N, C-alpha and C positions, 0 to 999 in steps of 0.2 A: 598633579601627579601624586599618587599614593605609594608609600613605602612602609615596610614594617621592620623595625629594629628588634632583633630577637636574641635572647640569651637563655641558656639552660644550665641547670646544675644536675649532677649525676652521681651514681654510686661508685663510679670508677672511670677508666679511660677508654675502654673498648666495648662497644655495644654487642659485639659478636663473641665476647667472652662472658656474656650474661649480665653485663652491667645495664642499668636502667635509668631513666629520668626520675628525678625527685622534685624538680621545680622548673617551671617555664615562665618567662616574662617577655612580653611584647609591647612595644610602643609604636603607635601609628604616627607617621609623618605625612603631612599633606603639603606639597611644594616645599619640602625640606624643613617644615616647621611642625613641632609636636601639636597634634590636634586635641590632646587631652584624653583620647581614647586609648585604653591599655587592656591587655589580657594578662592575667596573672593567676597561676594555679600551682599549688603544691600537689604532688602526685604520689600515691602509694606505689612503691616500686615492686611490691610483692616479693621482696627479698631483704636481706640484711644490708645495712649501710656500713662499710668498713671504716675503721678509725681514721685512715688516711683521707677518706672523702669528707668525713665529719670535720677534720681539722681545716679543710678548705672552706666549706660553706656553713658549718655549724648546724646542719640538719641531721637529726638522729632518727632512728626507727620509731621512737615514741611520737615524735613530732608529726610524722606522716602516716601513722598507723590507721587513723580513721579518715584519711583523705581518699578521694575517689581514685580508681586506677585509670591508666591512660585511655583505655577503651571507652570509659564513661565520659571523657572530656574531649575526645578527638573531634567530634562533630562541631562543638563550640569553637575549638581551635581552628579547624578548617574554615569555618565561616568567617572568623576574624581575619585570617590570613588572606582569604580570597585568592586573587591571582597576582597580588602585588609582589614586587621584588623584595627579597629578604636581606637585610643588612646584619652581619654578624662579625665578631672578632674571632679569627681562626674558624672561618665559616664551615669548613669540612668537618670539624669536630661536632658542631651543633647539628649539621645536616645528617651526619652518620647516625647520631642517636635518634633524631626525629624520624628518619626513614626506617630505622630498625623498629621503632614503635609502630609506625604506619604498617609495616609488613605484618607484625603480630596481629594487627586489627583487620587485616585484609583491605586496607585503604590504599589509594594511589599514593605513590611516593612523591616527594617534592623534587622537582627537576633541579639539577645542579646549576643550570643556566640562570635560575632565578636568584642565585646567591651573589651578594656583593660582599667581598671579604675586606674588612677594614685593616686587617693585619697586612694583607698584600699591598693595599693602598699606602699604608704607612711605610712599609719596607721600600717601596718604589720612591716615595717622597724623601725618606730619611734613611738611605742605605747605610748599614753599619750602625745605626742608632738603636737605642732601647725603645721598643715599640709595644710593650705590654700596655694594657688599658691604663694602669696607674701612671706609667711613663708619659703616655699621650695626654692624660689629664693634667699632669704637671707642665708639660710643654705648652699647652693651650690655656693654662691657668683656670682650669675647671675644678671647682670645689668637690673633692671626693673624700672629704673628711668622715662622711658617714660609712665609708666602705671599710669597716674593720674586718669583715669577711666577705667572700663572694656571695652575692644574692642576685637571682635572675632579673627581677624587675629593676632594682637599683642599677645593676650593671647595664641593662638595656637603656635606662634613662641617661646614664653617663655616656654610653656609646653613641646615643643619638646626638649629643652635643659634640663629641669628638668627630663624628662622621661629617657634620656640616662644616667643621673647621678643615678637615682633611681635603674636602672637595671645594673649599672656598665658597660654599653656598651662603654663609652668613652675610657676606658682602654683595651677594649677587644682585640684590635689589637696590643697592646704593649707587648713586652716580657720583663716585668720588675717585679722584686720582691722586695718589701720593707721588710727588715728583722729587727727584734727588736735587742736590745743589746745582747740578748742571742742567736742570730742566728736562731730564729724560724721564719719560713715563715709565711706571712700574707695571708689573703683571701683564705686559704686552698691550696695554691700552695706548692709543694714539695720543700724542701731546695736544693740548688745547691751544689753539692759535687765536689771536685777536683779529677781528675783522678790520680790514684797512679803513673802512668807513662804516659807521653805524647804520643799521637798517632804518628806513623811514618810519616815523611813528604811525600807528594805526588809529590813535585817538584823534578826534577832531577837536578844534578849539572849544566848541560849545560843550562837548562831553567833558573836557578838562575843567571848564568853568563850573559845570553842574556838579562835578565831584567835589571841588573845593567848597562850593556852597553847601553841599550836604555835610561835609566834615565840619563846617562851621557850626552846624546845629547840634553837634554831639558834645560840646563842652570842652573845657580845657584838659580833661583827663582822657580824652579819646586816644586810642592806641595809634591812630593815624598821625597824631602830633609827634610821635616818637621818630618818625621818618622825615627825610628831607622834604622840603616844600616842593610840590609839583612844579614843573617848568611852566612858564607863562605861555599864553597862547601863541605869542610870537616865536618863542623858543620851540614849541611843539611843531609849528608849521613855518619854518623860516622861508624867507623869500628865495625863489629859485636863483641859483647862481648863473651868472652870465659868463660867456666864454671870454 
């Protein structure tokens, strides 16, 4: 499954009051793991950048004066996004700016249904808690020391880590169960029970002997010697019990 984590930096808070994108950063996730593929562009907003916005992201007019305008990068961006779900923190903010730019270019807007809002996920999981990106990084012990100011690509990279923590995807591939002192399973997983009798072995006595003979040829430093000695042929195939 392919998903795109996206973040934007802008000249202000409302795209319909003339504010524009100045930076866009995207990180590709495949099966909730960063693939190494990113999309990062600074954008000439074709207008001034107010001091209030500069204080947030540190991008001034001189920094983006020679960058391409959004219409010149929109096809590259659309190709990178494809039809993947888009993950963003306070997603309606980023979607509003993205679609305002799409409208100016005469391009199809991004459907709201594609958006996964990590701010809403965090509010549901931690109601009443502090759920800014920095707060979630602290909660999940994600190093955000480089984040002295907002930056679209850095924020997307941090959000990708936060996202997999929020949805518990980091442990999805691990077959681990943390049990409490009373033996109750956590995270809704069933408790592991011991079989009343072990399953019958699938190895034959000759296969067991052949393996032991092979290990004997590997020398005293063979890693197999770190394990318990294999059971004897008699232990592997005990005599059938009588009633």
